N, C-alpha and C positions, 0 to 999 in steps of 0.2 A: 841717570840722564835725565836733566831738566824736560819740562813739557816744552818750552821755547824749543830745544834741540829737535822735538819729534816732528815725523811730516808724512802723509802719508803713502803709502810704499815702503817704508823702512820696514825690514827686515831681522828675526833673528831665530837659531833655530840649536835645533842638539840632537846628537845621536845615541841611541842606548840601545843593548840588547840585554832583553828579559833573561833572565838567570832564574831556575829554579830556585834557587836561597833566596834572591830579593823578592820572589810571589812569597815564599814563608814567612821571611823577615814581615811584611807589610800585613800577611794573616795574623801573624802575632801581634802585633801593633794594633791594628784597628780591631778587631778580634771576629773579624770575619773569616770564619774558616767553612766556608761555605765547600761543601766537596770537589763542586767543581773545579776550585782551585788547587787544591791540596790531595786530593784521594786519585792515586793513577788509576785504578783501575774502575772506578767510577767515571773518572774523563774518559777515559779508553771506550767506554758502555755508553758516551752521550753521543746526541746528534751533531758531536764537534771533533768526537774520534780522540781526545785527548783533551789534559787538563788546558786551562785558559787561567790568561792573567785577567786579574780583578780590571772591571771596566775603570775605577776610579784609579786605581793603581797607574795606567796609563794616562789619565788625565793628571797625575802628579806631573807628569814629562811637561805637559804644557804650562802648569806651575812653576817648573824650574827655567822653564823660558823667560817665563814672565816676569818671575823675583831675581831673577839673576843676570839677565840680557836685555831684555825689553820690554817694558822701559826699564826694570832692572834694580836696584836695591833702593828703599825708600818707598816705593811703590805699594799700594794698597787693593787687592782683590775685590772689587765690587761686586762683579757679578759675573755668570759663566753660562751660556747655553749648549748644549753639546749634544751630539749623538751618538753612539757606538753601534759605527757599521758592519763592523767584519770582527771575528775574535783575533785575539793576538796570544801566539801560543809561545811556549818557553824554547827560547832561542830564535824569536825573531829579534831581528834589526829593527826598531823605529825611530823614525824621523818625524821631529816634533817642529813646523814650523810656524812662528806668530808674525803674522804682518799688520801691519797699521792700516786702517780703513776707515779711519774718520778719529780728528782731532777736535775736542771740544773745550776750548782754553777759555771759557768764562766760566766752566763747571771743572776745570784743570781735571779732565777725563781724556781718555782713548782709548777707542774701540780695535780690537785686533780681531781678525780673523785668526781661528788655530786647528791645525790640522796634523794629525799623526798618521803615518804612510810608514807601512811593513817594506821589507826588503822586496819585496816583489811589484813594489810602485802600486800597492791599493791601500787606497784610506780605510782605516780603523776607528779612526775619528773626528769629527769634524765638529765645529762650531764657530761660537763667538765669545769672548771675553770685554771686560769693560774694567779699563784699572782708574785709579788714583792718582795723579802723579803731582805732587809737591813741585813747586818753582824753585 
């Protein structure tokens, strides 16, 4: 999508269900083998009562929306502010929504709110991204 086609209020989203295999693949690719994510007994004994997905795994859903949908292919991720506000558990279905909140034409940049919500409507990640969008 070209910068000139983007306006405040534009939105894009994806919905994905977190699987055990996805989390293990992410752990293997990144090297983050924290037992909170990969050890069932450790997770069950934790304050969460189960294993949880990596925070950055969930943030990857934001990257997918930004890179593939809005602003889409050809854009460059410049920055991301985010807070992980609730755990993401195996089997959770996550809706990721990115919404344009500012267009900065002179710098070819777009600022978007970034939110991941679970199947119960609870936010699990909230933040803001800045993207470079070529014309």
